[in-house]
N, CA and C atoms as a LAMMPS dump frame, in Angstrom:
ITEM: TIMESTEP
0
ITEM: NUMBER OF ATOMS
465
ITEM: BOX BOUNDS ff ff ff
-5.0000000000000000e+02 5.0000000000000000e+02
-5.0000000000000000e+02 5.0000000000000000e+02
-5.0000000000000000e+02 5.0000000000000000e+02
ITEM: ATOMS id mol type element x y z
1 1 1 N 5.221 395.936 -57.418
2 1 2 C 5.704 394.474 -56.935
3 1 3 C 4.437 393.465 -57.374
4 2 1 N 4.751 392.327 -57.643
5 2 2 C 3.928 391.34 -58.164
6 2 3 C 4.606 389.772 -57.598
7 3 1 N 3.542 389.277 -57.134
8 3 2 C 3.463 387.869 -56.37
9 3 3 C 2.793 387.039 -57.401
10 4 1 N 3.707 385.9 -58.224
11 4 2 C 2.989 384.966 -58.795
12 4 3 C 2.431 383.725 -57.577
13 5 1 N 1.204 383.147 -58.101
14 5 2 C 0.771 382.037 -57.38
15 5 3 C 0.708 380.799 -58.319
16 6 1 N 1.471 379.643 -58.041
17 6 2 C 1.411 378.551 -58.953
18 6 3 C 0.874 377.547 -57.983
19 7 1 N -0.277 376.747 -58.705
20 7 2 C -1.026 375.704 -57.842
21 7 3 C -1.531 375.039 -58.374
22 8 1 N -2.045 373.552 -58.288
23 8 2 C -2.704 372.566 -59.103
24 8 3 C -3.945 372.14 -58.741
25 9 1 N -4.568 371.341 -59.346
26 9 2 C -5.773 371.025 -59.224
27 9 3 C -5.705 369.824 -58.34
28 10 1 N -4.673 369.107 -58.046
29 10 2 C -4.725 368.162 -57.189
30 10 3 C -3.926 368.712 -55.75
31 11 1 N -5.03 369.05 -54.819
32 11 2 C -5.095 369.626 -53.607
33 11 3 C -6.579 369.501 -52.814
34 12 1 N -6.144 369.292 -51.6
35 12 2 C -7.607 369.122 -50.971
36 12 3 C -8.082 370.338 -50.458
37 13 1 N -7.406 371.351 -50.871
38 13 2 C -8.053 372.854 -50.376
39 13 3 C -7.416 373.629 -51.284
40 14 1 N -8.071 375.195 -51.466
41 14 2 C -7.351 375.864 -52.368
42 14 3 C -6.451 376.769 -51.408
43 15 1 N -5.181 376.323 -51.625
44 15 2 C -4.198 377.238 -50.881
45 15 3 C -4.108 378.334 -51.48
46 16 1 N -3.947 378.415 -52.895
47 16 2 C -3.787 379.549 -53.8
48 16 3 C -4.65 380.505 -53.622
49 17 1 N -5.99 380.27 -53.557
50 17 2 C -6.952 381.505 -53.04
51 17 3 C -6.9 382.096 -51.819
52 18 1 N -6.113 381.187 -50.811
53 18 2 C -6.217 381.736 -49.643
54 18 3 C -4.906 382.375 -49.654
55 19 1 N -3.957 382.492 -50.29
56 19 2 C -2.896 383.177 -50.465
57 19 3 C -3.069 384.506 -51.135
58 20 1 N -3.702 384.477 -52
59 20 2 C -4.442 385.759 -52.872
60 20 3 C -5.001 386.523 -51.936
61 21 1 N -6.029 385.822 -50.912
62 21 2 C -6.909 386.988 -49.876
63 21 3 C -5.331 387.255 -48.9
64 22 1 N -4.621 386.59 -48.419
65 22 2 C -3.824 386.684 -47.265
66 22 3 C -2.881 387.994 -47.852
67 23 1 N -2.378 387.974 -49.106
68 23 2 C -1.561 389.004 -49.879
69 23 3 C -2.48 390.228 -49.621
70 24 1 N -3.504 390.182 -50.666
71 24 2 C -4.718 391.212 -50.479
72 24 3 C -4.677 392.114 -49.094
73 25 1 N -4.657 391.218 -48.179
74 25 2 C -5.323 391.642 -46.781
75 25 3 C -4.071 392.693 -46.145
76 26 1 N -2.479 391.999 -46.156
77 26 2 C -1.788 392.441 -45.755
78 26 3 C -0.882 393.606 -46.702
79 27 1 N -0.944 393.542 -47.73
80 27 2 C -0.321 394.642 -48.774
81 27 3 C -1.173 394.642 -50.087
82 28 1 N -2.024 395.277 -49.858
83 28 2 C -3.261 395.38 -51.212
84 28 3 C -2.381 396.269 -52.448
85 29 1 N -1.298 396.492 -52.307
86 29 2 C -0.595 397.283 -53.461
87 29 3 C 0.183 396.534 -54.257
88 30 1 N 0.134 395.073 -53.609
89 30 2 C 1.006 394.062 -54.319
90 30 3 C -0.293 393.243 -55.322
91 31 1 N 0.379 393.35 -56.538
92 31 2 C -0.394 392.624 -57.534
93 31 3 C -0.154 390.882 -57.649
94 32 1 N -1.205 390.211 -57.941
95 32 2 C -1.106 388.976 -57.746
96 32 3 C -1.34 388.154 -59.252
97 33 1 N -0.491 387.313 -59.684
98 33 2 C -0.601 386.686 -60.979
99 33 3 C -0.856 385.186 -60.632
100 34 1 N -1.896 384.307 -61.181
101 34 2 C -2.189 383.095 -60.821
102 34 3 C -2.016 382.169 -62.008
103 35 1 N -1.598 380.996 -61.89
104 35 2 C -1.372 380.016 -62.705
105 35 3 C -1.465 378.579 -62.346
106 36 1 N -2.619 377.908 -62.433
107 36 2 C -3.002 376.736 -62.077
108 36 3 C -2.665 375.71 -63.12
109 37 1 N -1.885 374.573 -62.696
110 37 2 C -1.714 373.386 -63.626
111 37 3 C -2.226 372.085 -62.965
112 38 1 N -2.465 371.192 -63.591
113 38 2 C -2.565 369.921 -63.117
114 38 3 C -2.307 369.479 -61.799
115 39 1 N -1.149 369.162 -61.824
116 39 2 C -0.288 368.254 -60.386
117 39 3 C 0.945 368.971 -60.446
118 40 1 N 1.636 368.676 -59.398
119 40 2 C 2.655 368.929 -58.485
120 40 3 C 3.994 368.987 -59.436
121 41 1 N 4.141 367.956 -60.506
122 41 2 C 5.153 368.132 -61.053
123 41 3 C 5.503 368.977 -62.1
124 42 1 N 4.219 369.67 -62.626
125 42 2 C 4.019 370.994 -63.464
126 42 3 C 4.372 372.209 -62.672
127 43 1 N 4.651 372.458 -61.487
128 43 2 C 4.662 373.515 -60.922
129 43 3 C 5.733 374.625 -61.347
130 44 1 N 7.243 373.382 -61.572
131 44 2 C 8.22 374.371 -62.125
132 44 3 C 8.14 375.044 -63.292
133 45 1 N 7.4 374.736 -64.293
134 45 2 C 7.051 375.304 -65.495
135 45 3 C 5.96 376.674 -65.138
136 46 1 N 5.197 376.37 -64.247
137 46 2 C 4.298 377.152 -64.072
138 46 3 C 5.107 378.648 -63.294
139 47 1 N 5.87 378.184 -62.371
140 47 2 C 6.577 378.985 -61.718
141 47 3 C 7.653 379.946 -62.714
142 48 1 N 8.295 379.165 -63.745
143 48 2 C 9.21 379.907 -64.592
144 48 3 C 8.544 380.898 -65.339
145 49 1 N 7.287 380.283 -65.899
146 49 2 C 6.576 381.161 -66.705
147 49 3 C 5.906 382.452 -65.921
148 50 1 N 5.465 382.576 -64.742
149 50 2 C 5.034 383.394 -63.904
150 50 3 C 6.389 384.512 -63.603
151 51 1 N 7.267 383.98 -63.777
152 51 2 C 8.494 385.103 -63.66
153 51 3 C 8.748 385.455 -64.983
154 52 1 N 8.971 384.676 -66.111
155 52 2 C 9.495 385.201 -67.039
156 52 3 C 8.393 385.737 -68.212
157 53 1 N 6.992 385.32 -68.178
158 53 2 C 6.198 385.594 -69.014
159 53 3 C 5.408 386.925 -68.304
160 54 1 N 5.171 386.84 -66.838
161 54 2 C 3.845 387.481 -66.2
162 54 3 C 4.798 388.425 -65.283
163 55 1 N 6.127 388.397 -65.545
164 55 2 C 7.006 389.495 -64.666
165 55 3 C 6.735 389.257 -63.255
166 56 1 N 6.544 388.228 -62.751
167 56 2 C 6.45 388.284 -61.287
168 56 3 C 7.922 388.522 -60.563
169 57 1 N 7.844 389.051 -58.983
170 57 2 C 9.189 389.202 -58.447
171 57 3 C 9.5 388.04 -57.893
172 58 1 N 8.231 387.4 -56.894
173 58 2 C 8.546 386.14 -56.492
174 58 3 C 7.306 385.048 -56.703
175 59 1 N 7.411 383.852 -56.63
176 59 2 C 6.384 382.943 -56.849
177 59 3 C 6.2 382.119 -55.588
178 60 1 N 4.866 382.092 -55.509
179 60 2 C 4.589 380.682 -54.437
180 60 3 C 3.858 379.931 -55.103
181 61 1 N 4.727 378.449 -54.865
182 61 2 C 4.298 377.418 -55.736
183 61 3 C 3.607 376.442 -54.588
184 62 1 N 2.285 376.132 -54.397
185 62 2 C 1.37 375.358 -53.723
186 62 3 C 1.208 373.954 -54.325
187 63 1 N 1.525 372.784 -53.524
188 63 2 C 1.307 371.606 -54.178
189 63 3 C 1.034 370.522 -52.87
190 64 1 N 0.345 369.748 -53.095
191 64 2 C -0.218 368.459 -52.199
192 64 3 C 0.353 367.422 -52.629
193 65 1 N 1.176 366.596 -51.598
194 65 2 C 1.698 365.203 -51.74
195 65 3 C 0.751 364.367 -51.134
196 66 1 N 0.228 363.185 -51.902
197 66 2 C -0.592 362.203 -51.588
198 66 3 C 0.119 361.388 -50.634
199 67 1 N -0.193 360.166 -49.872
200 67 2 C 0.307 359.464 -48.976
201 67 3 C 1.199 358.251 -49.416
202 68 1 N 1.107 358.047 -50.98
203 68 2 C 1.634 356.802 -51.424
204 68 3 C 3.416 357.276 -51.491
205 69 1 N 4.135 356.388 -51.579
206 69 2 C 5.585 356.459 -52.228
207 69 3 C 5.968 357.446 -53.176
208 70 1 N 4.964 357.088 -54.434
209 70 2 C 4.996 357.861 -55.675
210 70 3 C 4.713 359.257 -55.553
211 71 1 N 3.846 359.44 -54.475
212 71 2 C 3.594 361.165 -54.335
213 71 3 C 4.777 361.767 -53.7
214 72 1 N 5.435 360.906 -52.641
215 72 2 C 6.426 361.618 -51.942
216 72 3 C 7.526 361.868 -53.259
217 73 1 N 7.734 360.799 -53.956
218 73 2 C 8.724 361.115 -55.23
219 73 3 C 8.49 362.001 -56.068
220 74 1 N 7.482 362.349 -56.247
221 74 2 C 6.792 363.312 -57.244
222 74 3 C 6.803 364.662 -56.741
223 75 1 N 6.6 364.643 -55.317
224 75 2 C 7.002 365.954 -54.482
225 75 3 C 8.426 366.427 -54.76
226 76 1 N 9.213 365.385 -54.405
227 76 2 C 10.725 365.654 -54.28
228 76 3 C 11.111 365.987 -55.724
229 77 1 N 10.637 365.539 -57.026
230 77 2 C 11.149 365.903 -57.956
231 77 3 C 10.484 367.207 -58.482
232 78 1 N 9.433 367.717 -58.069
233 78 2 C 8.941 368.849 -57.991
234 78 3 C 9.943 370.02 -57.583
235 79 1 N 10.494 369.571 -56.158
236 79 2 C 11.114 370.531 -55.636
237 79 3 C 12.701 370.575 -56.284
238 80 1 N 13.05 369.612 -56.756
239 80 2 C 14.209 369.866 -57.453
240 80 3 C 14.123 370.868 -58.617
241 81 1 N 12.917 370.674 -59.259
242 81 2 C 12.361 371.577 -60.182
243 81 3 C 12.603 373.104 -59.994
244 82 1 N 11.67 373.043 -59.027
245 82 2 C 11.449 374.361 -58.445
246 82 3 C 12.776 375.236 -57.829
247 83 1 N 13.782 374.371 -57.533
248 83 2 C 15.531 375.112 -57.189
249 83 3 C 16.061 375.176 -58.53
250 84 1 N 15.794 374.686 -59.583
251 84 2 C 16.273 374.896 -60.634
252 84 3 C 15.871 376.007 -61.422
253 85 1 N 14.662 376.406 -61.205
254 85 2 C 14.112 377.58 -61.731
255 85 3 C 14.431 378.612 -60.989
256 86 1 N 14.804 378.503 -59.695
257 86 2 C 15.274 379.661 -59.14
258 86 3 C 16.856 380.162 -59.344
259 87 1 N 17.454 378.992 -59.742
260 87 2 C 18.836 379.128 -60.274
261 87 3 C 19.004 379.689 -61.629
262 88 1 N 17.944 379.516 -62.564
263 88 2 C 17.566 380.287 -64.008
264 88 3 C 17.407 381.501 -63.85
265 89 1 N 16.474 381.641 -62.891
266 89 2 C 15.752 383.129 -63.005
267 89 3 C 16.252 384.113 -62.099
268 90 1 N 17.1 383.495 -61.15
269 90 2 C 17.426 384.326 -60.087
270 90 3 C 16.35 384.827 -59.092
271 91 1 N 15.373 384.447 -58.97
272 91 2 C 14.109 384.762 -58.351
273 91 3 C 13.752 383.585 -57.225
274 92 1 N 13.36 384.167 -56.204
275 92 2 C 12.689 383.259 -55.223
276 92 3 C 11.23 382.446 -55.86
277 93 1 N 11.507 381.247 -55.327
278 93 2 C 10.166 380.545 -55.666
279 93 3 C 9.836 379.588 -54.271
280 94 1 N 8.916 380 -53.408
281 94 2 C 8.7 379.227 -52.216
282 94 3 C 7.818 378.251 -52.507
283 95 1 N 8.563 376.954 -52.404
284 95 2 C 7.95 375.675 -52.459
285 95 3 C 6.965 375.52 -51.019
286 96 1 N 5.75 375.433 -51.287
287 96 2 C 4.513 375.369 -50.17
288 96 3 C 4.207 373.999 -50.338
289 97 1 N 4.802 373.17 -49.983
290 97 2 C 4.165 371.742 -50.23
291 97 3 C 3.377 370.998 -48.756
292 98 1 N 2.413 370.363 -48.848
293 98 2 C 1.895 369.911 -47.831
294 98 3 C 1.655 368.297 -47.969
295 99 1 N 2.155 367.485 -47.329
296 99 2 C 2.314 366.165 -47.447
297 99 3 C 0.906 365.753 -46.463
298 100 1 N 0.22 364.814 -47.406
299 100 2 C -1.073 364.091 -46.594
300 100 3 C -0.219 363.314 -45.275
301 101 1 N 0.717 362.66 -45.411
302 101 2 C 1.144 361.826 -44.284
303 101 3 C 1.759 362.887 -43.032
304 102 1 N 1.753 364.017 -43.114
305 102 2 C 1.897 365.034 -41.901
306 102 3 C 1.059 364.888 -40.918
307 103 1 N -0.262 364.816 -41.578
308 103 2 C -1.312 364.97 -40.406
309 103 3 C -2.179 363.445 -40.032
310 104 1 N -2.498 363.439 -38.746
311 104 2 C -3.191 362.324 -38.454
312 104 3 C -4.537 362.175 -38.769
313 105 1 N -5.292 363.497 -39.183
314 105 2 C -6.421 363.575 -39.478
315 105 3 C -6.827 364.393 -40.546
316 106 1 N -8.34 364.838 -41.031
317 106 2 C -8.239 365.823 -41.727
318 106 3 C -8.442 367.063 -41.076
319 107 1 N -8.627 367.194 -40.048
320 107 2 C -8.711 368.48 -39.341
321 107 3 C -7.411 369.093 -39.397
322 108 1 N -6.288 368.16 -38.816
323 108 2 C -5.183 368.668 -38.633
324 108 3 C -4.543 368.836 -40.063
325 109 1 N -4.681 368.167 -41.026
326 109 2 C -4.16 368.405 -42.568
327 109 3 C -4.85 369.832 -42.86
328 110 1 N -6.021 370.223 -42.77
329 110 2 C -6.489 371.607 -42.729
330 110 3 C -5.542 372.407 -42.375
331 111 1 N -5.386 372.557 -40.811
332 111 2 C -4.87 373.341 -40.153
333 111 3 C -3.538 373.704 -40.775
334 112 1 N -2.597 372.693 -41.28
335 112 2 C -1.097 372.566 -41.69
336 112 3 C -1.211 373.753 -42.913
337 113 1 N -2.571 373.106 -43.53
338 113 2 C -2.38 373.741 -44.95
339 113 3 C -2.886 375.18 -45.023
340 114 1 N -3.75 375.374 -43.769
341 114 2 C -3.726 377.113 -43.697
342 114 3 C -2.806 377.701 -43.022
343 115 1 N -1.984 377.133 -42.096
344 115 2 C -1.086 377.839 -41.608
345 115 3 C 0.389 377.829 -42.554
346 116 1 N 0.582 376.972 -43.223
347 116 2 C 1.762 376.948 -44.153
348 116 3 C 1.285 378.103 -45.027
349 117 1 N 0.315 378.249 -45.855
350 117 2 C -0.284 379.09 -46.733
351 117 3 C 0.224 380.611 -46.395
352 118 1 N -0.356 380.707 -45.227
353 118 2 C -0.464 382.112 -44.588
354 118 3 C 0.771 382.525 -44.368
355 119 1 N 1.73 381.652 -43.855
356 119 2 C 2.919 382.257 -43.164
357 119 3 C 3.837 382.339 -44.58
358 120 1 N 3.71 381.317 -45.466
359 120 2 C 4.695 381.654 -46.587
360 120 3 C 4.187 382.703 -47.768
361 121 1 N 2.947 383.278 -47.291
362 121 2 C 2.442 384.426 -47.983
363 121 3 C 3.063 385.579 -47.424
364 122 1 N 2.809 385.663 -46.383
365 122 2 C 3.712 386.671 -45.43
366 122 3 C 5.257 386.527 -45.927
367 123 1 N 5.803 385.496 -46.131
368 123 2 C 7.227 385.545 -46.257
369 123 3 C 7.409 386.338 -47.664
370 124 1 N 6.558 385.892 -48.286
371 124 2 C 6.726 386.432 -49.688
372 124 3 C 6.513 387.766 -49.847
373 125 1 N 5.662 388.577 -49.11
374 125 2 C 5.495 389.72 -49.17
375 125 3 C 6.662 390.625 -48.467
376 126 1 N 7.064 389.767 -47.413
377 126 2 C 8.41 390.494 -46.866
378 126 3 C 9.762 390.291 -47.598
379 127 1 N 9.702 389.331 -48.416
380 127 2 C 10.954 389.258 -49.418
381 127 3 C 11.052 390.301 -50.571
382 128 1 N 9.8 390.661 -50.993
383 128 2 C 9.809 391.503 -52.015
384 128 3 C 9.761 393.204 -51.459
385 129 1 N 8.925 393.446 -50.597
386 129 2 C 8.596 394.562 -49.893
387 129 3 C 9.643 395.308 -48.864
388 130 1 N 10.12 394.051 -47.978
389 130 2 C 10.841 394.552 -47.163
390 130 3 C 11.923 393.484 -46.74
391 131 1 N 12.662 393.234 -47.569
392 131 2 C 13.729 391.914 -47.519
393 131 3 C 14.631 391.579 -46.456
394 132 1 N 14.814 392.974 -45.68
395 132 2 C 15.662 392.692 -44.454
396 132 3 C 14.803 392.204 -43.167
397 133 1 N 13.658 392.306 -43.146
398 133 2 C 12.628 392.177 -42.319
399 133 3 C 12.849 390.302 -41.698
400 134 1 N 13.181 389.678 -42.397
401 134 2 C 13.389 388.295 -41.985
402 134 3 C 14.669 387.989 -41.396
403 135 1 N 15.504 388.855 -41.417
404 135 2 C 16.492 388.815 -40.423
405 135 3 C 16.463 388.725 -39.092
406 136 1 N 15.274 389.337 -38.605
407 136 2 C 15.116 389.565 -37.192
408 136 3 C 14.693 387.842 -36.702
409 137 1 N 14.275 387.144 -37.295
410 137 2 C 13.768 385.68 -37.241
411 137 3 C 14.864 384.617 -37.282
412 138 1 N 16.248 385.171 -37.706
413 138 2 C 17.363 384.431 -37.992
414 138 3 C 17.573 383.461 -36.796
415 139 1 N 17.656 382.173 -36.662
416 139 2 C 17.852 381.158 -35.47
417 139 3 C 16.803 381.139 -34.613
418 140 1 N 15.51 381.4 -35.106
419 140 2 C 14.231 381.332 -34.356
420 140 3 C 13.442 380.118 -34.296
421 141 1 N 13.897 379.473 -35.269
422 141 2 C 13.182 377.957 -35.692
423 141 3 C 11.934 378.326 -36.164
424 142 1 N 11.569 379.139 -36.864
425 142 2 C 10.092 379.314 -37.1
426 142 3 C 9.853 378.472 -38.238
427 143 1 N 8.54 377.977 -37.872
428 143 2 C 8.198 376.729 -38.974
429 143 3 C 6.968 377.269 -39.576
430 144 1 N 6.721 376.792 -40.605
431 144 2 C 5.404 377.267 -41.645
432 144 3 C 4.62 375.84 -41.437
433 145 1 N 3.603 375.798 -40.912
434 145 2 C 2.592 374.579 -40.599
435 145 3 C 2.567 373.574 -39.519
436 146 1 N 3.369 374.3 -38.665
437 146 2 C 3.455 373.58 -37.199
438 146 3 C 3.877 374.481 -36.084
439 147 1 N 4.201 374.279 -35.245
440 147 2 C 4.806 374.799 -34.19
441 147 3 C 6.207 375.219 -34.279
442 148 1 N 6.475 376.563 -33.778
443 148 2 C 8.018 376.703 -33.848
444 148 3 C 8.839 375.658 -33.154
445 149 1 N 10.017 375.486 -33.319
446 149 2 C 10.823 374.57 -32.594
447 149 3 C 11.479 375.044 -31.424
448 150 1 N 11.494 376.665 -31.468
449 150 2 C 12.323 376.911 -30.227
450 150 3 C 13.757 377.124 -30.662
451 151 1 N 14.472 378.042 -29.974
452 151 2 C 15.946 378.337 -30.356
453 151 3 C 16.855 378.281 -29.285
454 152 1 N 17.817 378.468 -29.573
455 152 2 C 18.957 378.475 -28.471
456 152 3 C 19.91 379.736 -28.915
457 153 1 N 20.234 380.589 -27.709
458 153 2 C 20.952 381.795 -27.499
459 153 3 C 22.374 381.377 -27.605
460 154 1 N 23.139 381.959 -28.633
461 154 2 C 24.418 381.427 -28.783
462 154 3 C 25.55 382.425 -27.897
463 155 1 N 24.94 383.555 -27.007
464 155 2 C 25.759 384.304 -26.224
465 155 3 C 26.575 383.989 -25.175
């Protein structure tokens, strides 16, 4: 089993490094391949290369969008590219994007980045090592990067 880590130079923290550490701590048998690119719009190609050339089973694509409208547009375009990669390769690429506008200050931004990175890294492990394990959380409004939303029982 192999997880690809695609990350960018434009981020205010090393989310890829934290992902590598999290994966190693939770399942040391999983190999990790890392591919770093300049910016968020480069992530789709990085993810595709990790799948096709480095034979990763799943990819985590870490990106950070700044506060300006153009940054949000670039994140959206990168997200569309990631969806295309998933469809072309039939492999999951978990887009782990953090937007500076999500946080009121740097301390909150740091916590969002940390929480989202760890939770998505654990999700990636589950998707390749125990794919049925995520089913237990269906309808539980689990979030990465903030508190869970709570859920409604439909029985």
